[in-house]
VOSENU-470378 format. One record per residue (C-alpha): residue number from 1; residue in three letters; chain; x, y, z negated. Coordinates in pm, 1 decimal. Layout:
(vextor NUM ALA A (X Y Z)),
...
END
This chain:
(vextor 1 MET A (9574.2 12840.5 -20812.5)),
(vextor 2 GLY A (9823.9 13111.6 -20751.1)),
(vextor 3 SER A (9799.9 13419.9 -20543.0)),
(vextor 4 THR A (9840.4 13398.7 -20167.9)),
(vextor 5 HIS A (9952.3 13651.2 -19912.9)),
(vextor 6 THR A (9661.3 13664.7 -19675.6)),
(vextor 7 ILE A (9432.0 13923.4 -19530.5)),
(vextor 8 GLY A (9077.7 13973.5 -19643.6)),
(vextor 9 GLY A (8897.0 14030.7 -19966.7)),
(vextor 10 PRO A (8945.5 13890.2 -20315.1)),
(vextor 11 GLU A (9103.5 13543.4 -20342.0)),
(vextor 12 GLY A (9185.3 13543.1 -19970.1)),
(vextor 13 ARG A (8827.6 13563.4 -19850.1)),
(vextor 14 LEU A (8765.3 13704.5 -19507.6)),
(vextor 15 PHE A (8498.2 13957.6 -19426.7)),
(vextor 16 LEU A (8353.9 14095.7 -19105.3)),
(vextor 17 PRO A (8230.2 14454.2 -19070.6)),
(vextor 18 TRP A (7854.6 14500.7 -19048.8)),
(vextor 19 TRP A (7873.1 14642.9 -18696.8)),
(vextor 20 SER A (8019.6 14318.9 -18557.5)),
(vextor 21 TRP A (7675.6 14151.7 -18569.8)),
(vextor 22 PRO A (7477.5 14404.0 -18359.8)),
(vextor 23 LEU A (7780.6 14430.2 -18130.9)),
(vextor 24 ALA A (7771.4 14052.7 -18073.8)),
(vextor 25 ALA A (7398.3 14066.7 -17996.4)),
(vextor 26 LEU A (7454.0 14355.2 -17755.9)),
(vextor 27 ALA A (7731.8 14162.0 -17585.1)),
(vextor 28 GLY A (7491.1 13873.9 -17527.6)),
(vextor 29 VAL A (7233.0 14104.0 -17372.6)),
(vextor 30 LEU A (7498.1 14253.0 -17145.3)),
(vextor 31 VAL A (7615.7 13908.3 -17037.3)),
(vextor 32 ALA A (7257.7 13820.2 -16944.2)),
(vextor 33 ALA A (7214.0 14143.0 -16747.9)),
(vextor 34 GLY A (7547.5 14100.6 -16571.4)),
(vextor 35 SER A (7510.9 13734.1 -16482.1)),
(vextor 36 LEU A (7153.4 13783.8 -16356.7)),
(vextor 37 SER A (7242.5 14070.1 -16125.6)),
(vextor 38 TYR A (7191.1 13961.6 -15767.1)),
(vextor 39 ALA A (7473.0 13859.5 -15536.3)),
(vextor 40 PRO A (7471.9 13960.3 -15167.7)),
(vextor 41 SER A (7308.0 13624.6 -15086.6)),
(vextor 42 GLY A (6998.2 13724.8 -15282.3)),
(vextor 43 ARG A (7002.6 13405.3 -15490.9)),
(vextor 44 LEU A (7127.1 13337.5 -15844.0)),
(vextor 45 ASN A (7344.1 13028.0 -15845.4)),
(vextor 46 VAL A (7199.6 12786.9 -16101.8)),
(vextor 47 LEU A (7523.0 12590.6 -16132.7)),
(vextor 48 TRP A (7727.7 12897.5 -16223.7)),
(vextor 49 LEU A (7465.7 13020.1 -16469.0)),
(vextor 50 TRP A (7457.0 12682.7 -16642.4)),
(vextor 51 LEU A (7835.9 12676.6 -16666.6)),
(vextor 52 LEU A (7846.3 13029.5 -16810.6)),
(vextor 53 TRP A (7552.6 12997.4 -17049.4)),
(vextor 54 ALA A (7576.0 12634.4 -17161.1)),
(vextor 55 GLY A (7885.5 12449.4 -17038.6)),
(vextor 56 LEU A (8156.6 12689.0 -17151.8)),
(vextor 57 PRO A (7992.2 12766.9 -17490.8)),
(vextor 58 LEU A (7965.0 12394.5 -17563.6)),
(vextor 59 LEU A (8331.4 12338.8 -17475.9)),
(vextor 60 GLY A (8424.4 12643.1 -17684.4)),
(vextor 61 ALA A (8238.6 12506.2 -17987.2)),
(vextor 62 LEU A (8417.0 12171.5 -17959.1)),
(vextor 63 ALA A (8754.9 12338.2 -17905.7)),
(vextor 64 SER A (8714.5 12567.3 -18207.7)),
(vextor 65 LEU A (8619.5 12267.9 -18421.6)),
(vextor 66 ALA A (8929.4 12077.8 -18307.2)),
(vextor 67 VAL A (9161.5 12373.1 -18371.6)),
(vextor 68 SER A (9017.2 12431.7 -18718.3)),
(vextor 69 THR A (9042.0 12069.9 -18827.8)),
(vextor 70 ALA A (9366.3 11959.0 -18660.6)),
(vextor 71 GLY A (9678.0 12007.2 -18867.9)),
(vextor 72 ARG A (9784.2 12289.9 -19090.4)),
(vextor 73 SER A (10000.1 12489.6 -18851.4)),
(vextor 74 ARG A (9952.0 12856.7 -18786.0)),
(vextor 75 PRO A (9657.3 12939.2 -18553.7)),
(vextor 76 TRP A (9753.0 12997.0 -18191.0)),
(vextor 77 LEU A (9647.0 13361.3 -18209.3)),
(vextor 78 PHE A (9948.0 13443.0 -18426.9)),
(vextor 79 HIS A (10187.8 13297.5 -18168.1)),
(vextor 80 TRP A (10051.4 13504.8 -17881.0)),
(vextor 81 ARG A (10327.2 13691.4 -17692.4)),
(vextor 82 GLY A (10573.1 13622.7 -17968.4)),
(vextor 83 TRP A (10375.8 13817.5 -18226.7)),
(vextor 84 ARG A (10484.3 13656.9 -18552.6)),
(vextor 85 LEU A (10237.8 13737.7 -18825.6)),
(vextor 86 HIS A (10334.3 13545.1 -19138.7)),
(vextor 87 TRP A (9995.0 13425.3 -19249.1)),
(vextor 88 TYR A (9909.6 13059.6 -19290.0)),
(vextor 89 PRO A (9538.8 13023.0 -19371.9)),
(vextor 90 SER A (9434.6 12759.6 -19621.1)),
(vextor 91 ARG A (9184.6 12485.5 -19544.5)),
(vextor 92 ALA A (8903.7 12687.4 -19701.0)),
(vextor 93 GLN A (8998.5 12992.8 -19494.6)),
(vextor 94 ARG A (9009.5 12786.7 -19173.9)),
(vextor 95 TRP A (8654.8 12663.4 -19230.7)),
(vextor 96 GLN A (8549.2 13014.5 -19326.0)),
(vextor 97 MET A (8691.5 13154.1 -19002.5)),
(vextor 98 LEU A (8515.1 12880.0 -18805.7)),
(vextor 99 TYR A (8189.0 12962.1 -18986.2)),
(vextor 100 TYR A (8204.6 13332.8 -18902.4)),
(vextor 101 LEU A (8314.5 13258.2 -18545.7)),
(vextor 102 GLN A (8015.9 13032.0 -18485.9)),
(vextor 103 LEU A (7780.2 13287.0 -18641.2)),
(vextor 104 LEU A (7911.0 13556.9 -18408.1)),
(vextor 105 TRP A (7868.5 13332.5 -18104.6)),
(vextor 106 LEU A (7525.0 13231.9 -18229.4)),
(vextor 107 VAL A (7418.4 13596.6 -18253.1)),
(vextor 108 ALA A (7561.5 13656.3 -17904.4)),
(vextor 109 GLY A (7363.2 13356.9 -17778.2)),
(vextor 110 VAL A (7044.4 13497.6 -17928.5)),
(vextor 111 GLY A (7118.8 13825.4 -17748.6)),
(vextor 112 LEU A (7169.8 13630.7 -17427.1)),
(vextor 113 LEU A (6834.9 13457.3 -17475.8)),
(vextor 114 LEU A (6667.4 13790.2 -17548.4)),
(vextor 115 GLY A (6815.9 13950.9 -17237.5)),
(vextor 116 PHE A (6710.4 13654.6 -17023.4)),
(vextor 117 SER A (6355.4 13671.1 -17158.6)),
(vextor 118 ILE A (6330.4 14045.3 -17092.2)),
(vextor 119 LEU A (6449.2 14002.8 -16733.2)),
(vextor 120 LEU A (6205.7 13717.5 -16679.7)),
(vextor 121 LEU A (5925.0 13941.6 -16796.2)),
(vextor 122 PHE A (6011.6 14257.0 -16604.7)),
(vextor 123 SER A (6186.7 14132.2 -16289.5)),
(vextor 124 ASP A (6146.3 13868.9 -16021.2)),
(vextor 125 LEU A (6443.2 13631.3 -16045.2)),
(vextor 126 ALA A (6519.1 13399.6 -15754.3)),
(vextor 127 PHE A (6740.4 13098.2 -15825.8)),
(vextor 128 GLY A (6906.7 12853.5 -15593.6)),
(vextor 129 TRP A (7198.9 12615.3 -15560.1)),
(vextor 130 SER A (7451.5 12534.5 -15292.1)),
(vextor 131 SER A (7752.0 12311.5 -15244.9)),
(vextor 132 THR A (8020.1 12271.1 -14983.5)),
(vextor 133 LEU A (8089.6 11905.8 -15067.7)),
(vextor 134 LEU A (7742.9 11767.0 -15143.9)),
(vextor 135 ASN A (7532.3 11705.4 -14833.3)),
(vextor 136 SER A (7220.7 11575.4 -15007.1)),
(vextor 137 GLU A (7015.0 11644.0 -15317.3)),
(vextor 138 THR A (7070.3 11301.3 -15474.4)),
(vextor 139 PRO A (7392.3 11369.1 -15674.3)),
(vextor 140 PRO A (7264.8 11698.9 -15819.3)),
(vextor 141 VAL A (6936.6 11531.9 -15914.9)),
(vextor 142 VAL A (7122.3 11269.5 -16116.6)),
(vextor 143 LEU A (7337.8 11540.9 -16276.2)),
(vextor 144 PHE A (7041.2 11756.1 -16378.1)),
(vextor 145 GLU A (6857.6 11452.4 -16513.7)),
(vextor 146 TRP A (7152.6 11376.6 -16740.9)),
(vextor 147 LEU A (7178.0 11738.1 -16850.7)),
(vextor 148 SER A (6805.9 11746.3 -16928.7)),
(vextor 149 MET A (6806.0 11440.2 -17152.1)),
(vextor 150 PRO A (6802.8 11636.8 -17485.1)),
(vextor 151 TRP A (6466.5 11797.7 -17403.5)),
(vextor 152 ARG A (6318.0 11550.8 -17154.5)),
(vextor 153 ASP A (6031.3 11451.2 -17384.4)),
(vextor 154 LEU A (5995.0 11789.1 -17556.1)),
(vextor 155 TRP A (5975.3 12005.7 -17244.5)),
(vextor 156 PRO A (5912.5 11802.9 -16925.8)),
(vextor 157 ALA A (5865.6 12118.7 -16717.8)),
(vextor 158 ALA A (6232.4 12206.4 -16785.4)),
(vextor 159 VAL A (6356.3 11891.9 -16609.9)),
(vextor 160 PRO A (6436.7 11972.0 -16242.3)),
(vextor 161 GLU A (6300.4 11719.3 -15995.8)),
(vextor 162 ALA A (6414.7 11632.2 -15644.4)),
(vextor 163 THR A (6152.4 11850.6 -15476.8)),
(vextor 164 LEU A (6275.6 12157.8 -15663.0)),
(vextor 165 LEU A (6635.2 12095.0 -15557.9)),
(vextor 166 GLU A (6529.3 12038.4 -15198.5)),
(vextor 167 ALA A (6320.0 12354.2 -15190.6)),
(vextor 168 THR A (6585.3 12582.0 -15346.7)),
(vextor 169 ARG A (6904.4 12467.0 -15177.6)),
(vextor 170 TYR A (7075.2 12763.7 -15013.1)),
(vextor 171 VAL A (7282.7 12718.1 -14697.5)),
(vextor 172 ARG A (7503.2 13016.2 -14624.2)),
(vextor 173 ILE A (7509.1 12970.1 -14247.2)),
(vextor 174 ALA A (7128.6 12946.0 -14235.5)),
(vextor 175 PRO A (6990.6 13164.5 -14516.3)),
(vextor 176 SER A (6632.5 13126.4 -14396.6)),
(vextor 177 SER A (6642.5 12748.8 -14436.0)),
(vextor 178 GLY A (6571.1 12764.5 -14808.0)),
(vextor 179 GLY A (6220.3 12842.7 -14923.9)),
(vextor 180 VAL A (6142.9 13109.6 -15179.4)),
(vextor 181 GLU A (5815.4 12974.1 -15313.2)),
(vextor 182 ARG A (5984.7 12781.1 -15595.4)),
(vextor 183 ALA A (6290.8 13002.9 -15638.5)),
(vextor 184 GLY A (6171.3 13111.9 -15983.2)),
(vextor 185 ASP A (6098.8 12761.6 -16117.3)),
(vextor 186 TRP A (6451.3 12712.5 -16248.9)),
(vextor 187 TRP A (6406.8 12936.9 -16552.3)),
(vextor 188 PRO A (6273.9 12661.3 -16788.9)),
(vextor 189 PHE A (6583.6 12450.1 -16720.2)),
(vextor 190 LEU A (6817.5 12742.9 -16782.0)),
(vextor 191 MET A (6639.2 12846.6 -17101.0)),
(vextor 192 ALA A (6637.7 12490.3 -17234.8)),
(vextor 193 SER A (7008.0 12457.9 -17151.2)),
(vextor 194 LEU A (7079.7 12782.5 -17334.6)),
(vextor 195 VAL A (6897.7 12658.4 -17643.2)),
(vextor 196 PHE A (7022.1 12297.1 -17651.6)),
(vextor 197 TYR A (7380.5 12345.4 -17531.2)),
(vextor 198 ASN A (7456.7 12687.9 -17676.7)),
(vextor 199 LEU A (7238.4 12790.4 -17971.2)),
(vextor 200 ILE A (7175.5 12455.4 -18138.6)),
(vextor 201 PRO A (7541.9 12334.9 -18131.4)),
(vextor 202 ARG A (7653.7 12673.2 -18267.2)),
(vextor 203 ALA A (7396.0 12658.6 -18546.7)),
(vextor 204 LEU A (7488.4 12300.7 -18639.1)),
(vextor 205 LEU A (7860.1 12378.0 -18632.0)),
(vextor 206 ALA A (7806.8 12688.9 -18845.0)),
(vextor 207 ALA A (7617.0 12482.1 -19102.6)),
(vextor 208 PHE A (7882.2 12209.0 -19091.4)),
(vextor 209 SER A (8169.5 12455.2 -19136.9)),
(vextor 210 LEU A (7982.0 12628.6 -19420.9)),
(vextor 211 LEU A (7948.7 12298.0 -19606.5)),
(vextor 212 TRP A (8318.0 12220.1 -19565.1)),
(vextor 213 TRP A (8415.7 12574.2 -19660.4)),
(vextor 214 ARG A (8218.5 12544.9 -19984.5)),
(vextor 215 ARG A (8364.2 12199.9 -20044.2)),
(vextor 216 TRP A (8722.8 12323.3 -20018.5)),
(vextor 217 GLU A (8638.0 12623.6 -20235.0)),
(vextor 218 ARG A (8509.6 12391.2 -20507.7)),
(vextor 219 ARG A (8811.0 12165.9 -20466.4)),
(vextor 220 ARG A (9047.6 12459.4 -20503.0)),
(vextor 221 GLY A (8858.3 12575.6 -20811.2)),
(vextor 222 GLN A (8899.0 12236.2 -20975.9)),
(vextor 223 THR A (9277.4 12244.8 -20933.5)),
(vextor 224 ARG A (9323.2 12613.2 -21010.2)),
(vextor 225 VAL A (9582.9 12683.6 -21277.4)),
(vextor 226 ARG A (9412.1 12899.1 -21535.1)),
(vextor 227 ALA A (9634.3 13108.9 -21755.6)),
(vextor 228 PRO A (9537.1 13138.8 -22123.1)),
(vextor 229 GLU A (9345.4 13451.4 -22207.5)),
(vextor 230 LEU A (9546.4 13703.7 -22408.0)),
(vextor 231 SER A (9411.4 13980.5 -22620.9)),
(vextor 232 SER A (9652.3 14240.3 -22488.0)),
(vextor 233 ALA A (9563.8 14396.5 -22153.9)),
(vextor 234 SER A (9933.6 14440.7 -22072.4)),
(vextor 235 ALA A (10040.2 14081.4 -22136.7)),
(vextor 236 PRO A (10387.8 14009.4 -21999.7)),
(vextor 237 SER A (10422.4 13767.6 -21708.9)),
(vextor 238 PRO A (10653.9 13464.4 -21744.4)),
(vextor 239 SER A (11016.3 13532.3 -21659.5)),
(vextor 240 LEU A (11175.4 13376.8 -21353.0)),
(vextor 241 ARG A (11399.0 13082.7 -21438.8)),
(vextor 242 ARG A (11706.7 13042.1 -21220.9)),
(vextor 243 GLY A (11923.9 12742.4 -21138.3)),
(vextor 244 ARG A (12215.0 12641.0 -20916.0)),
(vextor 245 SER A (12162.5 12414.1 -20618.6)),
(vextor 246 ASP A (12445.5 12184.6 -20737.1)),
(vextor 247 ASP A (12241.0 12097.0 -21044.5)),
(vextor 248 TRP A (11948.1 11984.7 -20824.4)),
(vextor 249 LYS A (12129.1 11763.3 -20572.7)),
(vextor 250 SER A (12021.1 11437.2 -20733.6)),
(vextor 251 VAL A (11661.1 11549.9 -20782.9)),
(vextor 252 LEU A (11374.7 11419.8 -20569.1)),
(vextor 253 ALA A (11335.1 11682.0 -20290.8)),
(vextor 254 LEU A (11021.8 11753.7 -20089.7)),
(vextor 255 ASN A (11005.6 11973.4 -19782.0)),
(vextor 256 TRP A (10714.8 12210.2 -19724.0)),
(vextor 257 GLU A (10666.6 12284.8 -19351.0)),
(vextor 258 LEU A (11035.5 12209.5 -19302.2)),
(vextor 259 ARG A (11146.4 11931.0 -19067.0)),
(vextor 260 ASP A (11523.2 11978.6 -19040.6)),
(vextor 261 THR A (11624.4 11727.9 -19313.6)),
(vextor 262 LYS A (11553.5 11368.8 -19407.6)),
(vextor 263 ALA A (11343.7 11464.5 -19709.4)),
(vextor 264 PRO A (10968.9 11389.7 -19700.2)),
(vextor 265 VAL A (10772.2 11662.4 -19523.7)),
(vextor 266 LEU A (10441.5 11802.6 -19648.2)),
(vextor 267 GLY A (10229.1 12089.1 -19519.9)),
(vextor 268 VAL A (10212.3 11976.6 -19157.2)),
(vextor 269 SER A (9954.8 11698.4 -19193.8)),
(vextor 270 PRO A (9593.2 11699.7 -19311.8)),
(vextor 271 TRP A (9540.0 11763.4 -19680.1)),
(vextor 272 ASP A (9440.0 11402.9 -19759.4)),
(vextor 273 GLU A (9764.7 11270.2 -19613.5)),
(vextor 274 ASP A (9968.7 11519.7 -19816.1)),
(vextor 275 GLU A (9791.2 11408.6 -20132.4)),
(vextor 276 GLN A (9856.2 11043.0 -20057.9)),
(vextor 277 MET A (10223.7 11106.3 -19983.6)),
(vextor 278 LEU A (10272.0 11306.9 -20302.2)),
(vextor 279 THR A (10097.6 11039.3 -20510.3)),
(vextor 280 ARG A (10319.7 10773.2 -20355.7)),
(vextor 281 LEU A (10638.2 10974.0 -20421.1)),
(vextor 282 LEU A (10537.1 11041.5 -20778.9)),
(vextor 283 GLY A (10493.3 10669.4 -20838.4)),
(vextor 284 SER A (10852.2 10652.9 -20965.6)),
(vextor 285 HIS A (10760.8 10908.2 -21238.8)),
(vextor 286 PRO A (11037.8 11162.1 -21174.5)),
(vextor 287 GLU A (11102.3 11420.8 -21443.7)),
(vextor 288 ARG A (11223.7 11684.9 -21198.3)),
(vextor 289 LEU A (11108.5 11778.2 -20849.7)),
(vextor 290 LEU A (11257.8 12018.0 -20596.4)),
(vextor 291 TRP A (11044.4 12194.2 -20335.6)),
(vextor 292 ARG A (11237.0 12309.5 -20027.1)),
(vextor 293 VAL A (11052.6 12577.0 -19826.6)),
(vextor 294 PRO A (11140.9 12798.0 -19525.4)),
(vextor 295 ALA A (11173.2 13161.8 -19624.6)),
(vextor 296 ASN A (10982.9 13297.0 -19326.7)),
(vextor 297 ARG A (10669.7 13105.7 -19428.2)),
(vextor 298 SER A (10419.4 13255.5 -19669.0)),
(vextor 299 PRO A (10317.1 13089.4 -19996.5)),
(vextor 300 VAL A (9983.4 12916.4 -19955.1)),
(vextor 301 GLU A (9728.4 12772.5 -20193.3)),
(vextor 302 GLU A (9776.7 12412.0 -20082.6)),
(vextor 303 LEU A (10135.4 12418.7 -20204.5)),
(vextor 304 ALA A (10019.9 12562.6 -20536.2)),
(vextor 305 ASP A (9770.4 12275.4 -20566.8)),
(vextor 306 LEU A (10042.6 12017.0 -20503.9)),
(vextor 307 VAL A (10270.5 12182.2 -20759.1)),
(vextor 308 GLN A (9993.5 12159.8 -21016.5)),
(vextor 309 ARG A (9922.9 11795.9 -20927.8)),
(vextor 310 ALA A (10289.3 11709.2 -20975.1)),
(vextor 311 ARG A (10288.4 11885.5 -21313.3)),
(vextor 312 MET A (9977.2 11695.5 -21421.0)),
(vextor 313 SER A (10147.0 11369.7 -21314.3)),
(vextor 314 GLY A (10422.8 11420.0 -21569.9)),
(vextor 315 VAL A (10690.5 11614.0 -21377.6)),
(vextor 316 ARG A (10867.3 11814.2 -21647.5)),
(vextor 317 GLU A (11047.4 12069.6 -21429.2)),
(vextor 318 GLN A (11000.9 12178.1 -21068.9)),
(vextor 319 GLY A (11237.9 12389.8 -20865.8)),
(vextor 320 LEU A (11187.3 12603.9 -20557.4)),
(vextor 321 TRP A (11467.0 12630.9 -20301.1)),
(vextor 322 VAL A (11391.2 12893.4 -20036.1)),
(vextor 323 LEU A (11597.1 12841.1 -19719.7)),
(vextor 324 ALA A (11666.1 13160.2 -19528.6)),
(vextor 325 ASP A (11756.2 13205.8 -19162.2)),
(vextor 326 SER A (11798.2 13490.1 -18913.7)),
(vextor 327 ARG A (11423.9 13564.8 -18925.5)),
(vextor 328 THR A (11415.3 13611.1 -19301.4)),
(vextor 329 ARG A (11331.7 13955.2 -19435.7)),
(vextor 330 PRO A (11453.5 13957.4 -19798.1)),
(vextor 331 GLU A (11239.4 14249.3 -19906.9)),
(vextor 332 ARG A (10926.9 14067.8 -19790.7)),
(vextor 333 HIS A (10970.0 13692.4 -19766.1)),
(vextor 334 LEU A (11196.3 13632.0 -20064.9)),
(vextor 335 ALA A (10991.0 13866.5 -20279.8)),
(vextor 336 SER A (10677.4 13667.2 -20199.9)),
(vextor 337 TRP A (10842.1 13337.4 -20291.0)),
(vextor 338 ARG A (10988.0 13481.0 -20611.7)),
(vextor 339 HIS A (10642.7 13591.4 -20715.1)),
(vextor 340 PHE A (10511.3 13242.9 -20629.6)),
(vextor 341 ALA A (10785.7 13074.1 -20835.2)),
(vextor 342 GLN A (10724.1 13306.2 -21127.9)),
(vextor 343 ALA A (10346.8 13256.8 -21119.3)),
(vextor 344 HIS A (10378.3 12877.2 -21115.7)),
(vextor 345 GLU A (10674.2 12851.9 -21355.3)),
(vextor 346 LEU A (10914.2 12710.3 -21097.1)),
(vextor 347 THR A (11290.1 12730.1 -21127.1)),
(vextor 348 TRP A (11441.9 12954.7 -20859.9)),
(vextor 349 VAL A (11717.0 12742.3 -20703.8)),
(vextor 350 SER A (11993.0 12897.9 -20492.9)),
(vextor 351 ASP A (12364.4 12862.8 -20417.8)),
(vextor 352 ASN A (12452.4 13191.0 -20588.9)),
(vextor 353 GLU A (12304.1 13131.4 -20934.3)),
END
């Protein structure tokens, strides 16, 4: 596979500094200390703590999985406030980013659990719940029973019962109506929620993303174009072949992340669909193939894999037509695509040749 213009270490790998791990753990401890600091009411709202410690992390894990697996477009972070960073991570890099992200959140969750345990040991925490809309304990009891299903048989003491909800309901207009005898009995439920809805999903998702990251790394290695080894350390690189666009008008054209023509589009769907489309298009056994790419995109490894697959299918010559627009920076974008064409022995197609 050819070189890509990404950030990170060798072969596009991404690395995190060592201090990011203790910083994530410290952030978790601080979140525990901040969320367990008492409000003026003197009670810690169980519903808010569950949402902060378990609900939102679970939704975040599912959202990060969806973003990493859906499509091949640029991550949303690079569109923020119009900041246009020209980096399109490969499939392997997407799974690698998801893996490191889940590890960071997992370390932060362990810090949160550690901070919660320390506060349980050295302070007297009083929990309660309140609602403006619910006038009885029955709906919350059903809700907490559903939330406690993952550990119902493993930790029965962490399943809130109706008497606990009745004893710890806080009414703002009558603060003395709620008892304090059982105000500390909510901690098993919160700890179990932290483990089953935060730590375990993060750990499973980290393991899942690691497996897929390794899978895509192996898949890329199998399709990597390996240049023959030369004895000279200063071996010359292949020269860039050039051609006129008029000579490629009747050639089968494929668009890469380009939707403004009627030619088949690749690079915007999952990898399996791109492979199937390319295999179907190569069924007619063309001898020449033209790749049309937008100049302001960066060369990526998936395109290099498809170029190699087309070559292995019998395509004798492949051309690269880079379409420029007002956002194109010739000294950067065109230079990257020229290097890509030269590395993969593609004909550089333009109107001026």
